[in-house]
Structures are given as C-alpha cells and as structure tokens.
N, C-alpha and C positions, 0 to 999 in steps of 0.2 A: 366245254365240260360245263354241264349244269350240275347245281348244288341242292343235292336231297334234304330236305329239311323234316324234321317230326312235326313241329310247331303244326297244329291244328288252325294259328289264324292265317287267314289267306287276305291277297286286296278285293274289293270291289271287281275288279274284272275277274278276276279265276274264277270268283263265287259265282257271276252270272253267267260265264261259259260252262260251269259246272251244272248249275244249278237248271240251264236256260230258261232264265227268267231275265228281264229287262232291270236296269240299274234304276230305273224310277219304282220298281214293283220294290225292290228292297229300300228303298227312301220311304215309301208308302208305309210300308207296315214297320218302322223302325221305333216309332210309339207305341207297338204291341211287344215291340222284343225288349227285354234289359240289357241294359248298358252294363258291359262287363263280363255278361253272361254270351251274349250274341253277338256282341261291336264292341270296338271301342275308338276313340282316337289316338292316332301317333300322338299327338300333341295335345294333352287333355287342356291345356292352356291356351288355345289357339281353335276359337269355332270353326275357320276354316282348313285345320289339318285332316290327309285322307285318316279316313274308316278303315279299319281291318275285322274284319269279319272272322267268328269262333266257325267254321264249315262245317261241323259234324251240328252245331246245336242249331245253325240255321236251318241246314238241313231236316232235324228231327220237326221244326217250327213250320216247315210248307209241308210237310208231310203228313205234317199232324190234320185228321179229318176236322169238317165243322159240323157240327148241329146245327141246323136250320129251323126256325118255327113254321109250324105249319099255321096255316090261312086258317080261320073258320070265320063261313060267311053263315 
C-alpha cells in the first residue's frame, strides 16, 4: 500500500523521472535556482545530505523559455 502525500517536495529520482531530465541536469542548474524555493537539503547542516525538490517550482523553471541574443555580424 502506497501513501499519497499532498506535499510538493519530491526526491531527486522522482523529479528526474517526472521531468525526464538527467540528475546531472538538475545539479548543473542548481546555481540558477533558489535554495528553499526550488530545493533544500534534508539535513541543512550536512553538505552530503540528500536534496529534496519542489516539483511545481522546478517544473516552472524548466518550462520557462530562454531568450537568446541574436548574433550581429
């Protein structure tokens, strides 16, 4: 029997499977995301603790279009 939670906070594995992105992609973009808004560590005092992601905010982050600069020649 699985327990359904209403919490939007999900593990890295759940987020990567849902968004169909690699774990490395999440890690590469962490500096562009906000701690406490997009993700946080289960044990903030331990830098090696697991990261928990806010699924809705991370989904919005990846769905936001990026404006590219046109090259001038």
